C-alpha positions in Angstrom: 1.3 -1.8 9.3 -2.0 -0.7 7.7 -0.2 2.0 5.7 1.9 -0.7 4.0 -1.1 -2.1 2.1 -1.8 1.1 0.1 1.9 1.5 -0.3 2.2 -1.9 -2.0 -0.8 -1.0 -4.3 0.8 2.3 -5.1 4.1 0.6 -6.0 2.3 -1.8 -8.2 0.8 1.2 -10.1 4.3 2.7 -10.4 5.6 -0.6 -11.8 2.8 -0.5 -14.4 2.7 3.1 -15.8 -0.1 2.0 -18.2 -2.3 1.4 -15.2 -1.8 5.0 -14.1 -2.8 6.2 -17.5 -5.9 4.0 -17.6 -7.0 4.5 -14.0 -5.7 7.9 -12.8 -8.5 8.3 -10.3 -7.8 4.9 -8.7 -4.1 5.8 -8.5 -4.9 9.1 -6.9 -7.2 7.5 -4.3 -4.5 4.9 -3.5 -1.9 7.6 -3.1 -4.1 9.7 -0.8 -5.1 6.7 1.2 -1.5 5.9 1.8 -0.8 9.6 2.8 -3.7 9.6 5.3 -2.8 6.3 6.8 0.9 7.0 7.0 0.5 10.4 8.6 -2.2 9.3 11.0 -0.6 6.0 12.1 3.1 6.7 11.9 3.1 10.3 12.8 0.0 11.3 14.7 -0.2 8.1 16.8 3.4 6.9 16.9 5.4 10.0 17.5 4.0 10.8 21.0 4.2 7.2 22.0 7.8 6.9 20.7 8.8 10.1 22.4 7.4 9.0 25.7 9.1 5.6 25.2 12.5 7.2 24.5 12.1 9.4 27.7 11.2 6.3 29.8 13.9 4.3 28.2 16.5 7.0 29.1 15.3 7.1 32.7 15.5 3.3 32.9 19.0 3.4 31.4 20.2 6.1 33.8 19.0 4.3 36.8 20.9 1.0 36.0 24.2 0.1 37.6 25.1 -2.8 35.2 27.4 -1.5 32.4 26.5 -4.4 30.0 22.9 -3.6 30.5 23.5 0.1 30.0 25.4 -0.6 26.8 22.5 -2.7 25.5 20.0 -0.1 26.4 22.0 2.6 24.7 22.1 0.6 21.5 18.3 0.1 21.7 17.7 3.8 22.4 19.9 4.8 19.4 18.0 2.4 17.2 14.6 3.7 18.4 15.7 7.3 17.9 16.9 6.5 14.4 13.5 4.8 13.5 11.7 7.9 14.9 13.9 10.1 12.7 13.1 8.0 9.7 9.4 8.2 10.3 9.6 12.0 10.5 11.9 12.2 7.4 9.4 10.0 5.4 6.5 12.1 6.6 8.3 15.2 5.5 9.0 13.7 2.0 5.4 12.6 1.7 4.1 16.0 2.6 6.4 17.7 0.1 5.2 15.3 -2.6 1.5 16.1 -1.8 2.2 19.8 -1.8 4.1 19.6 -5.0 1.3 17.6 -6.6 -1.3 20.2 -5.4 0.7 23.3 -6.5 2.1 21.6 -9.7 -1.5 20.6 -10.7 -2.7 24.2 -10.1 0.1 25.6 -12.2 -0.7 23.1 -14.9 -4.4 24.1 -14.8 -3.4 27.8 -15.1 -1.2 27.0 -18.1 -4.0 25.1 -19.8 -6.4 28.0 -19.2 -3.9 30.4 -20.7 -3.5 28.3 -23.8 -7.2 28.2 -24.3 -7.4 32.0 -24.3 
């Protein structure tokens, strides 16, 4: 997926902490690019499609008479549901990280201003 490219670059930065010190703006841009791509592609676009797929898949499963086919379709449905759950879990963790960075940065800025005074 497209969001994997900024993720790979972000992981490269994490593997080289000196890069983060030398290029904090580039690291920030890469992180925000990953956040935007991930949330747009894997949540905004994928969740409605995946939800519709799971509903259609269930209807297809329930209309079948073949027990082997029903077993196979149940396994596929469970796997697809798990992947959807993982996407939502990762989105939640990413949003928590962004909010933590925003609020942590604000509290850092306030602490710096208070030290100056």
